[in-house]
N, C-alpha and C positions, 0 to 999 in steps of 0.2 A: 445215371444218373449223377453226373456233378453240380448239374443247379437244379432247384426248383422252378422251372419256367416261371417270369410276373405274366401276367394279366390273362387273356382266356386261354384256354386248351380245346383241343376237338379230338376226338377218334375218330375219322372220315373210313365210312365202308358202305361198299354196295348191301341194298336190301335190309339194315338193321333189322325187320323185323321176324327176318327167319331166325335170330340167333339171339343168344343170351349171352350178354356182353358182363365181362369182368376186368375190372382194374383193382391188380392185387387184393382180387379177391370182394372187391366190391362190386353191387352189381350196378350196370347204367342204364338207363330206364330208355328202352328204346322208342317211346313214343315220344322221345325229349328232343325229336328231330328240330335240330334248328336253319336249317338251310343247305345248302349246298357248296363243295367245293370245286371248281376245274370242272366239274361236268354234272350234269343235273341229277343224275345215277350215282354219283358220291356223297353220301348222306353225313351230315355232321352233328355229333353226339357230343355235351358238355360233359368234360370230365372235372369235379370239381380239384382244385389243384392240391387239397390237404388231403385228399388218398394217394396222393403221390410221396416219394420216398427217396433222396439222396444211397445212390445207388442201383443195386438191381430193380427193376422194377417187373412186373408180367400182366400182358395185357392175354388173356382167353378168351374164346369164343367156342361156344356148344351149340348144338344144332341137333334136330333130328335128321337125319341126310337120306330122304329118298330119292325116288326118282324123280318126282318134279321139283326138288331144288334149286333154285337154281347156282350152286356153287359159289364158292370163296374165293373172292376174287382180294387183288393186294390191301391191305390196310394201311389208312397215312395215321400218325402222329401229328395234328395241326396246333402250331403255335409262336409265340415270340422268345424261339431258342437256335443255338448254332450246334453245329453238328460234329462230331471230331471223328474220322474212320483210322480203326486201329484192326489194322488185319483184318477180318470180319466181322469183326465187332462194332458196333455204334453207341457213343456216349453224346448224352445232349449237355449241352453246356450256355454260356455265358454266349447270344448273339454279339457278332462284329456289329461296334459303332462307327468302323471307318472301314475300306477297302484300298490296296493301293492297285495300279494298271495290273493286269492279267486274269489270269483265273479265279474267278471267284470262288469254285470249286474245291479250292486249297484252300480258303479263307475261311472257312466256316460254313460254306451254304451248298455243300456238296448236292442236292437232293432240291433246292431252290429252282422255283417254275415259276418264277414272278420277273419283275423287272429292278436296276437299278440305276439309278442316275449318277452321274460324275460329275462333277463342278469344279468351273475353273474359272479365276477372271481372267479378264482380256482388256486390252488398249489397242485401240485403234486410230488413226489422225488419217483419215483419206483423202487426197488430193482431187483433182477433178479430174471427173475421167476411169476414176477408179473402182472396184468391186472388191469387194470383201468376201472370201467362200471360207465356211470350216467345213475341213477336210480332216478325213479320219483311216489313217494309215491300215489298224486291223481291227477287228474286234471280233467275237463269238456270238452269233445269236441268230435273233430271226429277222432282225429290222433294228433300226435306232430313230430314237425323236431327238429333234431340236432346237432348244428353247434360248432363246436370248430375254433375259431381266423377264421371264416370266411368260413372256409371248412366244407361241409354237409358230418357228420357221418354217418346219415341216418335216419328211420322215425320210429317210432314207432306206431303202429296201431294197436298191441293186447296185453294182458299180457304174460311175465311177463315185466314190463317196463322199462326196463334193456338196455342199448347199450353200446358195449364198445368203448372206446376212446382211447386205449389203445396207437396208434399209432398217433395219433395225436397231443398227450400232451410228448412225451419222449423228444424232441426235445427243448422244450421250459417248465422250471416250473412254468411260470404263464402265466394262458389263459383263454383267453376271452370265457366263456360256454352261448348259447345261447340255449333257450329253447320256440320253437315258435308254439303255439298252434293253430291248427288250425279250426278255430269257422264253425257255419254251417247255415242253413236258419229256424230253430225251429223259431227263436226270431227277424225273417225280415218276415218271410213270414207264418207264423201262425201253426195250430188256437194258437190264441192268448188267448182264453176265453175257451178254454176247464177245466173241474174242475179237469181233470186226465192231469197233464204237462206231464209224460213220457206214451205216445202212444205206443200201439203194430202196431198199423194202423192208417194211416190216410187218409178219404174219404170224400165226403160230408158233411155228416153226423156230423162231428167233428165241422164243421163250424155254426151249425145251433143255429138259436136262442131262444132257450127254454129252460127249469129248467133244465133239464135235461143234456144239454150240454152245457150249456152258463152261465161264471160269466163276472158278470157287471167291474169287477177289471182286469188289465193284468194279466195273466199269465204265466209267464217266468222259463223259465229251466236255473240252472246254468249253467258258460262258465267261463273257465279261470284255472291257475294253482291255485291248492290246496292248496300245499306242495309244499316247497323247493326242487330242485335234491336234491340227497344223491349221493355221491359219493364210491363206495362199490371196494374195491382191492381186488382181487379173484387171487391164486396163482396155477401156475399150480400140476394137480396131477403126483406124481413122483412114478412109478410101479415099 
């Protein structure tokens, strides 16, 4: 760790009741379950930030591995921090305070599974018969939500990536336009080592550690607003 995360820190894992969990040799109370993350099966255990330290930290799990044990799934460290990838290692550092256009996985959020809102001030003086659209040239995510002055204009989930915002800007020449890119679970839940980042199917094979299905370095997919939104003015057709 390059920094100790501020705010709440959690360990996310499935069936914590079947493990003894330790962080830097400090036992976590597995019955201190405080909710779930992403899926109800991933339970959150609080971690006291005081037991974390700069540099190397160790999370260990112990269990009685019997035939009825559900097995070990992926384990998550959750909190307000950024992550830097160095070769095959990971460093917890300060969270980014702002993002540039482009892939957020290379801006400190490689495994981020949430959404990011991009903000821009716009000005428009429409003439009679003109309609204003917000067009998105390029993005990576599951969908987008458009807001004008805090009011939801709608969602963009398929092309063409444009949405009319005429009524929301008519009364105000200067407006706050926000584009929220909705993230996904691909970079948080994997597969994270598949040589083919754009998979048409995900199953157990895509997580197999073999020459055909595995690369040592993390294989992430881009996420974010790749180009600035464009304002498009269209005139009514007069027949």
